[in-house]
C-alpha positions as CSV (number, residue, x, y, z in Angstrom):
1,X,-36.6,29.9,-23.6
2,X,-39.5,30.1,-26.0
3,X,-39.9,28.1,-29.2
4,X,-39.6,31.5,-31.1
5,X,-36.2,32.2,-29.2
6,X,-35.0,28.7,-30.2
7,X,-35.7,29.1,-33.8
8,X,-33.8,32.5,-33.7
9,X,-30.7,30.8,-32.3
10,X,-29.0,29.8,-35.6
11,X,-28.9,33.4,-36.4
12,X,-27.1,34.6,-33.2
13,X,-23.2,34.3,-33.3
14,X,-23.2,33.6,-29.8
15,X,-25.2,30.4,-30.1
16,X,-23.8,26.9,-30.5
17,X,-26.3,26.3,-33.3
18,X,-25.2,29.6,-35.3
19,X,-25.3,29.0,-39.0
20,X,-23.2,31.6,-40.8
21,X,-24.9,30.9,-44.3
22,X,-28.1,31.9,-42.7
23,X,-26.7,35.2,-40.9
24,X,-27.9,38.3,-42.8
25,X,-24.9,40.4,-41.7
26,X,-22.6,37.9,-43.4
27,X,-24.4,38.3,-46.5
28,X,-24.5,42.1,-46.1
29,X,-20.9,42.3,-45.6
30,X,-20.2,40.0,-48.7
31,X,-22.6,42.1,-50.9
32,X,-21.0,45.3,-49.6
33,X,-17.5,44.0,-50.5
34,X,-18.6,42.7,-53.9
35,X,-20.4,46.0,-54.5
36,X,-17.5,48.1,-53.5
37,X,-15.0,46.1,-55.6
38,X,-17.3,46.2,-58.8
39,X,-17.8,50.1,-58.3
40,X,-14.2,50.6,-57.8
41,X,-13.5,49.0,-61.1
42,X,-16.1,51.0,-62.9
43,X,-15.4,54.2,-61.3
44,X,-11.6,54.3,-61.6
45,X,-11.4,55.0,-65.4
46,X,-13.7,57.9,-64.7
47,X,-11.3,59.4,-62.0
48,X,-13.9,58.7,-59.3
49,X,-14.1,56.6,-56.2
50,X,-17.0,55.2,-53.9
51,X,-16.7,58.1,-51.5
52,X,-16.9,61.0,-54.0
53,X,-19.7,59.1,-55.9
54,X,-21.6,58.8,-52.7
55,X,-21.4,62.5,-52.0
56,X,-22.2,63.5,-55.5
57,X,-25.3,61.2,-55.5
58,X,-26.5,62.6,-52.1
59,X,-26.3,66.1,-53.8
60,X,-28.1,65.1,-56.8
61,X,-30.8,63.3,-55.0
62,X,-31.1,65.9,-52.2
63,X,-29.8,69.1,-53.6
64,X,-27.6,71.5,-51.7
65,X,-26.6,70.1,-48.2
66,X,-24.4,71.2,-45.4
67,X,-21.2,69.0,-44.7
68,X,-23.0,67.9,-41.6
69,X,-26.0,66.7,-43.5
70,X,-23.8,64.7,-46.0
71,X,-22.0,63.2,-43.0
72,X,-25.5,62.1,-41.5
73,X,-26.7,60.6,-44.8
74,X,-23.3,58.8,-45.5
75,X,-23.0,57.6,-41.9
76,X,-19.4,58.9,-42.0
77,X,-17.3,60.9,-39.9
78,X,-17.3,64.9,-40.2
79,X,-13.3,65.0,-40.9
80,X,-13.7,62.4,-43.5
81,X,-16.6,64.0,-45.4
82,X,-15.0,67.5,-45.1
83,X,-11.8,66.1,-46.7
84,X,-13.8,64.5,-49.5
85,X,-16.0,67.7,-50.2
86,X,-12.9,69.9,-50.3
87,X,-11.1,67.3,-52.6
88,X,-14.3,67.8,-54.9
89,X,-14.2,71.3,-54.7
90,X,-10.5,71.3,-56.0
91,X,-11.4,69.0,-58.8
92,X,-14.4,71.5,-60.0
93,X,-17.1,69.0,-58.9
94,X,-18.7,70.9,-56.0
95,X,-19.0,74.5,-54.8
96,X,-18.7,75.1,-51.1
97,X,-20.4,78.4,-49.8
98,X,-21.1,79.7,-46.3
99,X,-24.9,79.2,-45.3
100,X,-26.9,82.4,-45.7
101,X,-28.5,81.6,-42.5
102,X,-25.5,80.7,-40.4
103,X,-22.0,81.4,-41.7
104,X,-20.4,78.8,-39.7
105,X,-22.2,76.1,-41.8
106,X,-20.8,75.1,-45.2
107,X,-23.3,74.4,-48.0
108,X,-22.2,72.0,-50.7
109,X,-23.8,71.8,-54.3
110,X,-22.8,70.4,-57.4
111,X,-21.2,72.2,-60.1
112,X,-22.2,71.8,-63.6
113,X,-18.9,69.5,-64.0
114,X,-20.2,67.7,-61.1
115,X,-23.5,67.0,-62.4
116,X,-21.9,65.9,-65.7
117,X,-19.7,63.5,-63.8
118,X,-22.7,62.1,-62.0
119,X,-24.3,61.5,-65.3
120,X,-21.2,59.6,-66.7
121,X,-21.0,57.3,-63.7
122,X,-24.8,56.6,-63.8
123,X,-24.3,55.5,-67.3
124,X,-21.2,53.5,-66.7
125,X,-22.7,51.9,-63.6
126,X,-26.1,51.0,-65.1
127,X,-25.0,47.7,-65.9
128,X,-24.0,46.6,-62.5
129,X,-27.6,47.4,-61.1
130,X,-29.3,45.8,-64.0
131,X,-27.4,42.7,-63.2
132,X,-27.7,43.0,-59.6
133,X,-31.6,43.0,-59.8
134,X,-31.5,40.4,-62.5
135,X,-34.1,37.7,-61.8
136,X,-35.9,39.8,-59.4
137,X,-39.3,41.2,-59.2
138,X,-40.1,44.6,-57.9
139,X,-41.7,43.0,-54.8
140,X,-38.5,41.2,-53.9
141,X,-36.6,44.3,-54.5
142,X,-39.1,46.3,-52.3
143,X,-39.3,43.6,-49.7
144,X,-35.2,43.3,-49.5
145,X,-35.1,47.1,-49.1
146,X,-37.8,47.1,-46.4
147,X,-35.9,44.3,-44.4
148,X,-32.4,46.3,-44.7
149,X,-34.3,49.5,-43.4
150,X,-35.6,47.6,-40.5
151,X,-32.1,46.0,-39.7
152,X,-30.8,49.5,-39.9
153,X,-33.6,50.9,-37.7
154,X,-32.9,48.3,-35.0
155,X,-29.4,48.6,-35.0
156,X,-29.8,52.6,-34.7
157,X,-31.5,52.1,-31.5
158,X,-28.6,50.2,-29.8
159,X,-26.7,52.5,-27.6
């Protein structure tokens, strides 16, 4: 075992020297749970939830997307996203049309009401994000984002 491997042991749950407070995924899980709780509290009065918010923001950022594309961006299952999209359609937040290139593909777009809802949520959640980034520099935020991307890429290679 190299000295590098020895230093990394405290990050491995299978190791006797594992230290949970040093385990990045412990903090990712805690952060995600806290983020979800705070977002749900903020979204509920707006008649939104995190799943619909995620779909709406993906559409705002990327424009029209197929249900399959939304599934890939959200890392969710196709039946789950399909159910969310059609619920949003019934609420008037999105429009679902067959693709002009392939009628078997459903293209989802935000309606005017959906765009308005996204803006409402963005205004109501602004404080959460300013608080989350409080005391952090742009360099720190960029570095933490880069590290999270690297964890994601590494795990994406696992088969």
